[in-house]
C-alpha positions as CSV (number, residue, x, y, z in Angstrom):
1,M,85.7,120.0,122.8
2,V,84.1,123.2,123.5
3,Y,84.7,126.3,121.6
4,L,83.8,129.8,123.0
5,S,83.8,133.4,121.9
6,N,86.4,135.5,123.3
7,L,83.6,138.0,123.9
8,L,82.3,135.8,126.8
9,K,83.7,135.9,130.2
10,Y,84.0,132.1,131.2
11,K,86.1,129.6,133.0
12,R,86.1,125.9,133.0
13,R,84.7,124.3,136.0
14,L,86.9,121.1,136.9
15,D,85.1,120.7,140.3
16,L,82.0,119.5,138.3
17,E,83.8,117.1,136.1
18,S,84.2,113.4,136.9
19,Q,87.3,111.3,136.3
20,R,85.2,108.4,135.3
21,L,83.2,110.4,132.6
22,E,84.3,112.4,129.5
23,T,82.9,115.6,130.4
24,I,83.7,119.4,130.1
25,W,81.8,121.8,132.3
26,V,82.1,125.6,131.4
27,E,80.7,128.4,133.5
28,I,79.6,131.6,131.5
29,K,79.3,134.6,133.5
30,F,76.6,137.5,132.9
31,P,75.9,140.5,135.2
32,S,72.9,138.9,136.7
33,H,73.4,135.2,136.4
34,D,75.8,132.4,135.4
35,I,75.1,129.6,132.8
36,L,76.6,126.2,133.3
37,I,77.2,124.3,130.1
38,C,78.3,120.4,130.1
39,C,79.6,118.7,127.0
40,L,79.6,115.1,127.4
41,Y,80.1,111.6,125.6
42,R,79.5,108.1,126.9
43,S,80.8,105.2,125.1
44,D,78.9,101.7,125.1
45,F,82.1,100.0,126.0
46,N,83.6,102.3,128.8
47,T,80.6,103.0,131.0
48,T,77.3,101.2,131.9
49,Q,74.1,103.2,131.5
50,L,73.3,103.1,135.3
51,S,76.9,104.1,136.4
52,F,76.8,106.9,133.9
53,I,73.5,108.2,135.3
54,D,74.8,108.0,138.9
55,E,77.9,110.0,138.0
56,I,76.1,112.7,135.9
57,Q,73.6,112.9,138.6
58,T,76.1,114.1,141.2
59,S,77.5,116.8,138.8
60,I,73.8,118.0,138.0
61,E,73.1,118.3,141.7
62,T,76.2,120.2,142.4
63,A,75.7,122.5,139.2
64,L,72.2,123.4,140.2
65,D,73.4,124.4,143.6
66,Y,75.5,127.1,142.1
67,S,73.1,128.3,139.3
68,P,69.6,127.3,138.1
69,F,70.9,127.8,134.4
70,V,72.1,124.6,133.4
71,I,72.5,123.0,129.8
72,L,73.8,119.6,128.9
73,T,74.5,118.3,125.4
74,G,76.6,115.6,123.7
75,D,76.4,112.0,122.6
76,I,75.4,109.7,125.6
77,N,74.3,106.7,123.5
78,I,70.9,106.4,125.5
79,D,68.0,106.3,123.3
80,F,65.4,108.9,124.4
81,T,62.9,107.2,122.0
82,N,63.2,104.1,124.1
83,L,60.5,104.2,127.0
84,T,62.3,101.5,129.0
85,N,65.1,103.8,129.9
86,V,63.3,105.0,133.0
87,Q,66.4,105.7,135.1
88,L,67.4,108.6,132.9
89,R,63.9,110.1,132.8
90,D,63.7,109.9,136.8
91,C,67.0,111.6,136.9
92,L,65.8,114.4,134.8
93,S,62.5,114.9,136.4
94,L,64.1,115.1,139.8
95,F,66.0,118.1,138.9
96,N,63.2,119.7,136.6
97,L,65.4,119.1,133.5
98,S,63.9,118.3,130.1
99,N,65.2,117.2,126.6
100,I,64.2,119.8,124.1
101,I,65.2,117.6,120.9
102,K,62.4,115.7,119.7
103,E,63.6,114.0,116.3
104,P,66.0,111.1,116.0
105,T,69.7,112.2,115.7
106,R,71.1,108.9,114.3
107,V,69.5,107.0,111.4
108,V,71.3,103.8,110.2
109,G,69.2,101.8,107.9
110,N,65.9,100.9,109.7
111,S,67.3,101.9,113.2
112,K,66.3,105.4,114.2
113,T,67.6,106.6,117.8
114,L,67.7,109.9,119.6
115,I,71.1,109.7,121.3
116,D,72.3,113.4,121.0
117,P,70.1,115.3,123.5
118,V,70.1,118.9,124.6
119,I,68.9,119.0,128.1
120,V,68.1,122.3,129.9
121,S,66.9,123.3,133.2
122,D,63.4,125.0,133.6
123,A,65.1,128.2,134.2
124,C,66.5,128.5,130.8
125,S,64.2,130.2,128.2
126,V,64.6,128.3,125.0
127,L,64.0,130.3,121.8
128,D,64.8,127.7,119.2
129,S,66.0,124.1,118.9
130,G,66.2,121.4,116.5
131,T,68.7,119.1,114.3
132,I,70.9,119.8,111.4
133,T,71.9,117.3,108.7
134,V,75.6,116.5,108.5
135,E,77.5,115.1,105.5
136,P,77.9,111.3,105.9
137,F,81.6,111.4,105.6
138,I,81.7,113.7,108.6
139,S,79.4,111.7,111.0
140,D,76.3,109.4,110.9
141,H,74.9,111.6,113.5
142,K,72.8,114.7,113.0
143,A,74.1,117.8,114.6
144,T,71.9,119.6,117.4
145,Y,71.4,123.2,118.2
146,V,69.6,125.2,120.8
147,S,69.2,129.0,121.2
148,I,68.8,130.3,124.8
149,K,67.6,133.7,125.6
150,S,69.9,135.7,127.6
151,S,71.2,139.3,127.7
152,V,74.0,141.5,129.1
153,S,71.2,143.6,130.7
154,F,68.1,143.0,132.5
155,T,65.2,145.2,133.3
156,N,65.8,146.4,136.9
157,S,63.3,145.6,139.6
158,Y,61.5,148.6,141.1
159,Y,59.2,149.6,143.9
160,R,55.6,150.9,143.0
161,E,52.7,152.1,145.1
162,V,49.6,150.2,144.5
163,W,46.0,150.6,145.7
164,N,44.5,147.5,147.6
165,Y,41.0,147.6,146.2
166,K,40.0,144.3,147.8
167,H,40.1,145.9,151.1
168,A,38.6,149.2,150.0
169,D,35.7,150.8,151.8
170,F,33.7,152.2,149.0
171,E,30.4,152.8,150.9
172,K,32.5,155.2,153.3
173,L,34.0,156.8,150.2
174,N,30.7,157.5,148.6
175,N,29.4,159.0,151.7
176,L,32.5,161.3,151.9
177,I,32.1,162.3,148.4
178,S,28.4,163.1,148.9
179,Q,29.2,165.2,152.0
180,Y,32.1,167.0,150.4
181,C,31.7,170.7,149.4
182,W,32.6,170.7,145.7
183,D,31.2,174.1,145.0
184,S,34.5,175.4,146.8
185,V,36.7,173.7,144.2
186,I,34.6,174.0,141.1
187,N,32.8,177.0,140.5
188,D,32.4,179.9,137.9
189,S,35.0,182.0,139.4
190,T,37.7,179.5,139.1
191,S,39.6,178.6,135.8
192,V,39.1,175.3,134.2
193,D,42.6,174.5,134.7
194,Q,42.5,175.3,138.6
195,A,39.2,173.6,138.8
196,A,40.4,170.3,137.3
197,L,43.6,170.4,139.7
198,N,41.4,171.0,142.7
199,F,39.2,168.1,141.7
200,T,42.0,165.7,141.2
201,N,43.6,166.6,144.6
202,S,40.4,166.3,146.5
203,Y,39.2,163.2,145.0
204,I,42.7,161.5,145.4
205,D,42.6,162.7,149.3
206,L,39.2,161.0,149.7
207,C,40.4,157.8,148.0
208,K,43.3,157.7,150.3
209,T,41.2,157.7,153.5
210,C,39.0,154.8,152.3
211,I,41.4,152.6,150.0
212,P,44.6,151.1,151.6
213,R,47.7,151.4,149.6
214,K,51.1,149.4,149.8
215,R,54.5,149.6,148.4
216,V,55.4,146.5,146.4
217,L,58.4,145.3,144.4
218,I,57.9,145.0,140.8
219,R,60.0,142.3,139.1
220,P,59.5,142.4,135.3
221,S,61.6,139.1,134.8
222,D,59.1,137.1,137.1
223,K,57.2,134.3,135.4
224,P,53.4,134.7,135.3
225,W,52.9,131.5,137.6
226,F,55.6,132.8,140.1
227,S,54.1,133.7,143.8
228,S,55.3,135.1,147.0
229,E,55.1,131.7,148.6
230,L,57.5,130.1,146.1
231,R,59.9,133.0,146.5
232,Y,59.9,132.5,150.1
233,N,61.0,129.1,149.8
234,I,63.5,129.7,147.3
235,R,65.2,132.3,149.8
236,L,64.8,129.7,152.3
237,R,66.5,127.0,150.1
238,D,69.4,129.5,149.3
239,R,70.1,130.0,153.2
240,L,70.0,126.4,153.8
241,R,72.6,125.9,151.0
242,Q,74.9,128.4,152.5
243,K,74.5,126.8,155.9
244,A,75.4,123.4,154.5
245,L,78.3,124.6,152.5
246,K,79.7,126.5,155.6
247,T,79.1,123.8,158.3
248,N,79.7,120.7,155.9
249,L,77.5,118.7,158.4
250,V,75.5,115.8,157.0
251,N,72.3,116.8,158.7
252,D,72.4,120.3,157.2
253,K,73.0,118.9,153.9
254,L,69.9,116.6,154.2
255,I,67.9,119.6,155.4
256,F,69.1,121.7,152.4
257,K,68.2,118.7,150.0
258,K,64.7,118.4,151.2
259,Q,64.0,122.1,151.0
260,R,65.4,122.1,147.4
261,N,63.3,119.2,146.2
262,R,60.4,121.0,147.9
263,V,61.1,124.1,145.7
264,N,61.3,121.7,142.6
265,N,58.0,120.4,143.2
266,M,56.3,123.9,143.9
267,K,57.7,125.0,140.6
268,K,56.5,122.0,138.8
269,Y,52.9,122.4,140.3
270,A,52.7,126.0,139.9
271,K,53.5,125.8,136.3
272,E,51.0,123.1,135.7
273,N,48.2,124.9,137.7
274,Y,48.8,127.9,135.6
275,I,48.6,126.0,132.3
276,N,45.6,124.1,133.3
277,N,43.6,127.3,134.4
278,F,44.2,129.1,131.1
279,E,40.6,128.6,130.0
280,D,39.3,129.8,133.4
281,T,41.4,132.9,133.3
282,I,40.5,133.8,129.7
283,L,36.7,133.3,130.4
284,S,36.8,135.3,133.6
285,S,38.6,138.3,132.0
286,E,36.8,141.3,131.0
287,N,39.1,141.6,127.9
288,S,39.5,138.0,126.9
289,T,41.1,138.6,123.7
290,K,43.8,140.7,125.4
291,T,44.3,138.0,128.1
292,F,44.5,135.4,125.3
293,W,47.3,137.1,123.4
294,Q,49.2,137.9,126.7
295,I,49.4,134.2,127.4
296,M,50.4,133.4,123.8
297,D,53.2,135.8,124.1
298,W,54.3,134.2,127.3
299,F,54.3,130.7,125.5
300,M,56.3,132.1,122.6
301,G,58.9,133.8,124.8
302,K,57.9,137.2,123.9
303,Q,56.8,138.7,127.3
304,A,60.5,139.2,128.6
305,I,61.6,140.9,125.3
306,T,59.1,143.6,125.3
307,N,59.9,144.7,129.0
308,S,63.3,146.2,128.1
309,I,64.8,148.4,125.4
310,P,68.3,147.6,124.2
311,P,71.1,150.2,123.5
312,L,69.6,152.6,121.1
313,Y,71.5,153.7,117.9
314,T,71.9,157.5,117.6
315,S,72.3,159.8,114.4
316,N,76.0,160.5,115.2
317,N,76.8,156.8,114.8
318,N,76.9,156.2,118.5
319,Y,74.8,154.0,121.0
320,V,73.1,155.3,124.2
321,F,73.0,152.7,127.2
322,S,71.5,154.6,130.2
323,D,67.5,154.7,130.7
324,E,68.0,158.7,130.8
325,E,69.7,158.6,127.5
326,K,67.1,156.3,125.9
327,A,64.2,158.3,127.1
328,N,65.6,161.5,125.7
329,I,66.5,160.1,122.2
330,L,63.0,158.3,122.0
331,N,61.3,161.6,123.3
332,D,63.1,163.7,120.5
333,Y,62.1,161.2,117.9
334,F,58.5,161.2,118.9
335,C,58.4,164.9,119.0
336,S,59.9,165.1,115.5
337,I,57.2,162.9,114.0
338,S,54.2,164.5,115.9
339,T,54.7,168.1,114.9
340,I,52.2,169.5,112.4
341,D,52.8,172.9,110.9
342,D,49.4,174.2,109.7
343,S,50.5,177.9,109.3
344,G,49.0,179.6,106.2
345,T,46.7,176.8,105.7
346,S,43.1,177.7,104.7
347,L,39.9,175.7,105.4
348,P,38.3,173.9,102.3
349,I,34.9,175.2,101.2
350,F,32.3,173.3,103.0
351,N,28.7,173.1,101.6
352,E,26.1,173.0,104.5
353,R,24.0,169.9,104.2
354,T,21.8,170.7,107.1
355,N,20.2,173.7,108.9
356,S,20.9,172.1,112.5
357,S,23.8,173.0,114.4
358,L,25.6,171.5,117.5
359,S,26.4,174.9,119.0
360,N,25.2,174.8,122.7
361,L,26.2,171.4,124.1
362,I,25.1,170.8,127.7
363,I,25.9,167.6,129.5
364,N,23.6,166.0,131.9
365,V,23.9,163.6,135.0
366,T,22.8,160.7,133.0
367,D,25.4,161.1,130.3
368,V,28.2,161.1,132.9
369,T,26.8,158.0,135.0
370,D,26.3,156.0,131.8
371,V,30.0,156.5,131.0
372,L,31.3,155.9,134.4
373,S,29.2,152.7,135.0
374,S,30.4,151.1,131.8
375,L,34.2,151.6,132.4
376,K,36.5,148.7,132.2
377,V,38.5,148.6,135.3
378,N,41.7,146.9,133.9
379,K,42.7,150.0,132.0
380,A,46.0,151.8,132.7
381,V,46.1,154.9,134.8
382,G,47.1,158.2,133.7
383,P,49.6,160.8,135.4
384,D,46.7,162.0,137.7
385,G,46.4,158.8,139.5
386,I,42.7,158.4,139.1
387,S,41.7,154.8,138.0
388,H,38.7,153.5,136.2
389,R,38.2,151.3,139.1
390,M,37.8,154.2,141.5
391,L,35.3,156.1,139.1
392,K,33.3,153.1,138.5
393,N,32.8,152.3,142.2
394,T,31.9,155.9,143.0
395,F,30.0,156.6,139.6
396,R,26.7,157.7,141.4
397,T,28.2,160.3,143.7
398,I,31.1,161.4,141.7
399,S,29.0,162.2,138.8
400,V,27.8,165.3,140.4
401,P,31.1,167.1,140.6
402,L,32.3,165.9,137.3
403,L,29.1,167.3,135.7
404,K,30.1,170.7,137.0
405,L,33.7,170.4,135.7
406,F,32.7,169.1,132.2
407,N,30.1,171.8,131.6
408,L,32.6,174.6,132.9
409,S,35.1,173.4,130.3
410,L,32.4,173.5,127.6
411,H,31.4,177.0,128.5
412,S,34.8,178.4,128.9
413,H,35.8,176.6,125.7
414,S,39.0,175.4,127.3
415,Y,40.3,171.9,128.0
416,P,42.2,171.3,131.2
417,H,45.9,171.2,131.1
418,I,46.2,168.4,133.6
419,W,44.4,166.1,131.3
420,K,46.9,166.9,128.3
421,V,49.5,165.5,130.3
422,A,50.5,161.8,129.4
423,H,52.8,159.0,130.3
424,V,54.4,158.0,126.7
425,M,55.2,154.4,126.5
426,P,57.5,153.4,123.6
427,V,56.3,150.1,122.0
428,F,58.5,148.3,119.6
429,K,57.1,147.4,116.1
430,K,59.4,145.4,114.1
431,G,62.7,145.3,112.6
432,D,66.1,146.3,114.3
433,R,65.3,147.1,118.0
434,S,68.2,149.3,118.2
435,L,66.5,152.2,115.8
436,V,64.3,154.6,117.5
437,S,62.3,154.8,114.1
438,N,61.1,151.2,115.0
439,Y,59.1,152.4,118.0
440,R,55.8,153.9,118.1
441,P,54.5,156.0,121.1
442,I,51.5,155.0,123.4
443,S,50.1,157.8,125.7
444,L,48.5,157.0,128.9
445,V,46.4,160.0,129.5
446,S,44.0,160.9,132.3
447,C,41.0,158.6,132.8
448,V,38.8,161.6,133.8
449,G,39.8,163.2,130.5
450,K,38.6,160.1,128.6
451,V,35.5,160.1,130.1
452,F,35.0,163.6,129.0
453,E,36.0,162.7,125.5
454,R,33.6,159.8,125.4
455,I,30.8,162.0,126.4
456,I,31.6,164.7,123.7
457,F,32.0,161.7,121.2
458,K,28.5,160.4,121.9
459,N,26.8,163.7,121.4
460,V,28.9,164.5,118.0
461,Y,28.3,161.1,116.9
462,N,24.4,161.2,117.5
463,Y,24.3,164.5,115.7
464,L,26.0,163.3,112.6
465,V,23.7,160.1,112.5
466,D,20.4,162.1,113.1
467,N,21.3,164.6,110.4
468,S,22.6,162.0,107.8
469,L,26.1,163.6,107.7
470,I,27.9,160.4,107.7
471,Y,28.5,158.8,104.1
472,K,26.3,155.7,103.8
473,Y,29.4,153.7,102.6
474,Q,31.5,154.8,105.4
475,S,32.7,151.7,107.6
476,G,35.9,152.8,109.2
477,F,35.9,154.1,112.7
478,L,32.3,153.3,113.2
479,P,31.1,151.0,116.0
480,G,29.7,147.8,114.7
481,H,31.1,148.3,111.1
482,S,34.0,147.0,109.0
483,T,35.2,146.4,105.6
484,V,33.1,143.3,105.4
485,H,30.0,145.4,106.1
486,H,31.0,147.9,103.4
487,L,31.7,145.1,100.9
488,I,28.2,143.4,101.7
489,E,26.7,146.8,100.8
490,V,28.7,147.2,97.6
491,I,27.7,143.7,96.4
492,H,23.9,144.4,97.4
493,H,23.8,147.5,95.3
494,S,25.6,145.9,92.5
495,C,23.1,143.3,92.3
496,L,20.2,145.6,92.4
497,A,21.8,147.8,89.6
498,L,22.4,144.4,87.5
499,E,18.7,143.5,88.0
500,N,17.6,147.0,86.8
501,Y,19.8,146.8,83.9
502,E,18.5,143.4,82.8
503,I,14.9,144.7,83.3
504,N,15.5,147.5,81.1
505,C,17.2,145.6,78.5
């Protein structure tokens, strides 16, 4: 028997059930996909193992033609721990199915067998599975369970314009930047805001002439090993399936089955190659730590969860569902926790510890080129559209107009407004995902503005170090320092003090 919640939209699929098997097939409908669940039982006395596999294989084949999300569970009296049961394993391998229960489900005396499997298709994302001990007076089998990740709403696919850097002509771009009259857009007669806006527009226009762009469809739900070739073959399989169902010809069915088997093999090999190339992917990445944890998130099933935000709970005891409403409530919350009221506040008394000052800061070309040449190209782009990859591949030529822009900002004591604009991304921390207080904002700002900030930081940091203005035990927010370094210094000075104390005694 099968119990279903009345909150689900479901129906029984009698067309998948066989008169010679004890099975119940149920279809659960979701907005974007359907899940087919089969509850089955095989008695040792009623059906032979071989005939059972033949019958269930027909049902599985028909079910997968309808939906890639298939789950089978029940007591089949076929021991999965027995390696001689190759017919069942071949059947599961043919359809990319796998049993996720790994421990015995029936223990009687010295006999341990796994005869209550939970078999899922590769499209199902398993969150948790296992066995539950049952009281002996109820059954001598253990209960099995599985949690499948599903949602009533998925992140919608969207189109995005991307730069095709593989076919970019950076030599031509550098020549255009060198020949461009930057004095007409950055000069002392223009304001900093207008100069920064003119630079952004001019630089983007030059990049558009040398770097191809294309419009691509972003599918957040795609697996990392999914490819365009695999998607093409899946679409071809679906068209052949529709044709076979429409014509009901034997030849069309054979062509469809051949393409279906091809897709199953492509999925299997693509996933295997992706897993086998993990080491090369991590080692070849500029940020190997980030890449490692991205792969671990995919293994643990966290990737799809972070891509969408569930309905959010409001202060008036309601929920908001649309993207616009979610954005507004998150924006209001982030604004409320980011406001600082410093009116009526006086600066503390500061005793000068050096006669030198950092009043007239002048940036040179070397400062700009050093920062541009060390940029990491995989960083996110800000609202102005200028990426680290653009700046790094043109760092020798673009450093001259950037130098003028940076010095103009310093001399006018003004930071360009275009660099203050940011794309704010809500990132979930922990707890209830429906509460806005469990999200923190991540701001994606202008890459040019970040280059300017790094140059300022370098000069300020060198000034503090040269004049011994940083506390000697300070470890936080310093490059190459941590609490470990601070602990070592404390232990070292404690040992020196102890030695001096012993000598004095």
